[in-house]
N, C-alpha and C positions, 0 to 999 in steps of 0.2 A: 702142513709142510708148505713153505713159501715157494712159489714158482715164478718163472719169468724174471729172474734176477738180471738186470741189464744196466750197463754203464752208458751214460750219454755224455759225449764230449761237448762241453759248452763252448769250446773254442771254435769248432766247426759248426756246432749246432745240430749235426745230424748223427743219429745212432748208427753203429756199424751194421746192425741187422734191423731192418724195419719190419715190424709186425703189428697186428691190430692192437695189442695191448699197450704199445708204446707210441703209436701214431699221434695220440692226443697230446702226450707230453712233448713230442717233437714239434707239433704245431704251436703249442704254447710257447716254446722257446723261440720259435721264429717270430713271435709277436713282440719279443723283447726289443727295446731300442737298438738300432743298428750299431750304435757306439759301443754297446756291450758285447757285440759279436764280432766286431771288426778285428782283423788280423793286422800284423805289421806295426803294432803299438810299440813304443819305446820299451826296452828291457825293464821289467819290474824292479823296484828298489825295495830293499828290506827296511821297514820302519825302524828308526832308532829307538832305544829304550824310552819309556815314559819319563817325564820330568821327575826330579827328586822332590818329594813332598814332605815337608816337616810338619807332620800331624800324627795323631794316634792311628788313624785309618782313613782310607779313601777308596773310591771306586768310580769308574767312568764306564757308562753303558750307552748303547744305542737304544733309543726309545722304541723303534719299530721292531728290530730283530731280537732285542734283549741281550745281544752279544756284549760280553765284557771286554772292553778295550784295554783297560789297565786297572789294577787293584793292588792294595796292600792292607793286610789285616782286616779284610772286608767282612769277615764273619765274627770279629771280636765283639763281645757284648759291652757297650759303652753307654754312658749317660747321653741321652739325645737332647736334653734341654728342650728348647721350644720347637725343635724339629717334630716333637710330639704333636704339635698342632696341625701337621699335615694329615694325620689320621683323624683328628677332630673335624677338620674341614671335609675330608673324604666321606665320613659318615653323615655329616650334615648334608652334603650333596646327594648322598643316597636317599635321604629322607625327602629332599626336595624333588628328586626324580620320581619317587613313587607317590608323590602327592600327599604325604603325611605331614609335610611342612611347606610353608609358602614364604617367599621373600618378604611379604608385607605383614606376616604374622608378628604380633607384638609380644615381647617376652618381658615379664616383670623381673627386675634384677633383685636377687635375694641378698640378704646380709653377707652370706658367705662369698658371693661373687663380688660384691662391692668392696669387700675388705681384702681381696686377693693381694698377695705380695708380688713383688717384681713388676715387670712392665704391665701397663694398664692402658685402657682407652678412656678411663675415668668415668665409668658408668656409675651413676648414683643409685644407692639402694632404694628400692621402691619405685623407681622410674620404669617406664615401659619403652623398650627399644625394639625396632624392627629387626627381624632376622638378618636382612641384608646388611644393615649397619653393624650388627654384631659380627658377621662374617668379615666385613672389611676391617673392623677394629681388631679382630684376631689375626687376620692374614697380613695386613699392612702394618698395623701398630704393634702386633704381637701381644695384644691385650690378654692377660691372664683372666681378668674379670669377664671379658667377652667369651672366652673359652669355657669357663665354668658355667656361665649363663646358658650357653648352647647345650652343654652336657646335661644340665638340669632340665632344660626344656624337652630334650629328646628322650632321656632315660629316667627322669624323676630325681636322680641323685648322681653325683659325680662318680661314686663307687659303682653304681649300676652301669653307668656309661663306660667305665673302665672295663667291665666285663664284656660289653659290646665291642670295645676296641680290640680286645684280645681275641674274640671270636672272629672278627673281621681280619685281623692279622693272620690267623690260621688259614682262612679262606684264600688269602692272597699268596700264601706260601712263605710268610715271614717267620722263619724257624728260630731266629735268635733275638726275639723281641718279646718284651712283656711290659704292659702299661699299668701304672697304678693311679694315674690321674690324666686329665684332659689337656694340661698345658705344659707339663715337663719340669715342674719343680722337683728337686731331688727326692727320691724315695729309695730305700734299700733294694727293692725288687723292680725298679723301673729302669729298663735298659733297651737298647736296640743296636743293630749292626748297620754298617754302611750299606751292605748289600740289601738288607731289608728295607732301608729307607729309599733306596733306588727303585726297588720293586713297587713300593707303595706310591712313589711319585709317578712312576710310569702308569700305574692303574688310574690315578687321579687325572692325569693329563689326557689319556686316551678315552676314558669313560665320561669325563665331564669338561669338555673343552669350553663350553659356554660359561662355566664358573671359574675355570682355571685362569681366564684372562685377568681376574682381579689380582693375581699374584704379580702382575707386571706394573701395577699402579705404584707410583713413587711416593705418594703421600695421601693422607686421609685426615679430615677434620671432623671432630665430634666434640660437642659440649664447648665449642669455641676454642678448642685446643687442636692445633695442627701438628701432626707427627709424621716424620719421614719413614719410609720403608728402610730398614736397616741393611738391605741387600745392596751393597755398593755397586755391584756389577750392572744394575739397572741404569746407572748414570754413565758407566764406562763403555759398555758394549750394547749397541742397539739390538743385537740379535738375542740377547738374554731377556727372557720374559718371566722369570721366577727363580727360586721358588720360596725358600724360607731360611731364615737365620735362627741361631740358637746360641745361648751362652749362659753358663753358670761357672762358678769357680771350679767345680769338679769336672764338668764337661769340657771346659775350654771353649774355644770359639768354633762354631759349627756352621756349615752352610750347604744346603742343597740348591744347586743351580741347574738351569736348563736353558738351552739355546737352540734356535732353529736357523739353519743356514742352507739355502739351496735345497729345500725339502728334506734335509737330514736333521733330525733332532737328537741331541745328546743330553744325557743327564749325568751330572757330576755330584758326588757327595764327599765332603771333607769334614771329618770329625776330630776335634781336639787340636785345632790349630792354636798358635800362641797369641794371636792378636786379631782384631777386627780386620786390619789391612791384610794380614796373612791369609785369613780364610778367603778373602776376595781374590787375592793374587794367585793362590794355589788353584782355586777353581778355574780361574781364567787360563792358567797354564794347561790344566787338564783338557778343557774344552778346545783350546787352540791346537793342542797335540792331536786330539781325536779328529777334528775337522781337517787338519792338514794332511794326516797320514792314512786316514781310513775313509771308506765310502760304504754306503749301504744301497742295495738294489733289491727291488721286489721281483721275485722269480715266478711265483704262482699266486693267483687270486683265490681267495677262499670260495668254496662251494662251486668251483669251476671244474668241469670234467677233464681229468688228466689221463685216465685209463679206464679199462673195463676188466672186471673179474668174472670168471665163469662161475655160475651158481648151479648146483645140482638140486634136482627135485623141486624146482621153484616154478612159480607162475611165469617167470621170465628166465631165460638162460644166462643172461648177463646183467651185471649191475654196474652203473657208472661210479667211478672213484674220484675223490678229490681231497683236498686238505680243508680242515675246519677253520683255520685262520690264515690270513695272508702270509705267504711264505717269503720272508726276506732274509738276506744274508749280509753280514758286515765283514769286510775283508780289507787288506792293505790296498791303498789307492793304486790304481794302475795294474792290478794283478787279477783282473777278471778272467783272463785266459788260463789261469792256473787252476780254476775251479772245475770240479767234475761232479755231475749229478747222476745218481743211480736210483733205480726204482725197483722194488720188489712187490710182486702181486701174488696174493693167495688165490689160486684157482680151484681149491678143493673144498670150498664152503658149501654147506647144505642149507637150503631154505628151512625156516624163514630167516631172512636177513633184515635187520632193523637199520634205518638210516642212522648213521653215526657209528656203526660197528666197524672196528678196525679190520681191514683186509689187505694190509700191506704197509709199506713205508717208503718214503723218499728221503734221500740224504744228499747233502752237498759237502764234498770234501776238498781239501787243498793240501797237496803234498802228503796224502794219506791221513790227514787229520780231519775229523768230522767238524765242519764249521756250523752246520745247522741240520736239523732233521725234524720231520713231522710224520705222523701216521697218515696213511691213505685210508679214508673211511668211505663207507657206502653213502652215496648221495641220495639214494632212494630206498624205500622199504620193498622187499620182495617177499611176497606171501608164498606159502606152500602151493605146489602145483596140484593138478588133479590126480586121481588114482593112476590113470594110464601113464601120465608123465613121470610120476614117482617110480612106477614099476620099470618103465623104460630106462630111466637114469640109474636105477639100482643095478640093472643088468649091465649097462654101459660101464658103471664104476667097477663091477666085478671083472669085466673083460680088461679094463684099463690097468687093474692091478697085475 
């Protein structure tokens, strides 16, 4: 049974009833920038509807909170075209991070890779190319030959790499995606949703910032052939630093874009636009809408003590609680004072307690609607107490009932 259900008024910052379990949450709120707690702000405005987007599907999310700001047909299964290469890049970055692959490793280009259809970096069959150049050829030039070469280097074959792609998609939570190849050429069972592409892009940006920066490069030269990045927004908007274009006759024109303004990062996905210029302009409209009418604030830091829960029959009588990930919330700009935070703590837990066990929940609501929520988890492991402690608590629990 959950105990100590309590509402914290973020406008005043102080709980109506102060007790030990909520003192830490109150102190954490006091540490928020004063601008977030200030009263007397102008009356909040209701954001207008999102722009009308002429495409098969779109979505706009905040990269920190994962909040969806705008969407349409975001779960439809569509041809992703070269947006597929975001997953190929993500898996390659994973291999680099775990040391199974290095940027200066040389990869021999197979006949299958050198004869790839569609966009290419013009890798010659039998030549050896460094992993770093293959990544740039895939990310910037959208080279199908580079994508196949990386897939073969990592998994032995492109079909085996596709299996790895689908396993990784499941781990990320991409529920409307299935890959058949590494580069996005049409296949009957090759599809993805706009929401899934946003989730994948968020994971790539947050987990591999040192490699993500290549998505902002405007051009790349290989084999004496210079090719531009097809993402027009890189030339139009200096805050845009990625991510990937895609196009086939069936998919239409697709673009995943991301921009960082004043420490707020948004990710937009447009799939099935009617032209190259349309995919750029629609993403630009979505990003401008999100930045103009919404803001994101970090409320609680991960692994920071926010409360305590009572533990029965343990080596300690209390365990500190916190959130496992930084807790951020996205809301209409200027409406911070309309947010309410509530916290529930389970005080009926019996040792042993493992670090990471759920012992409560913290929610942020606006006008009765849940904006964000996370589990409160144990920040420490509490072992079973000694015999006397267990007997004493057993009696106390019986009396308490």
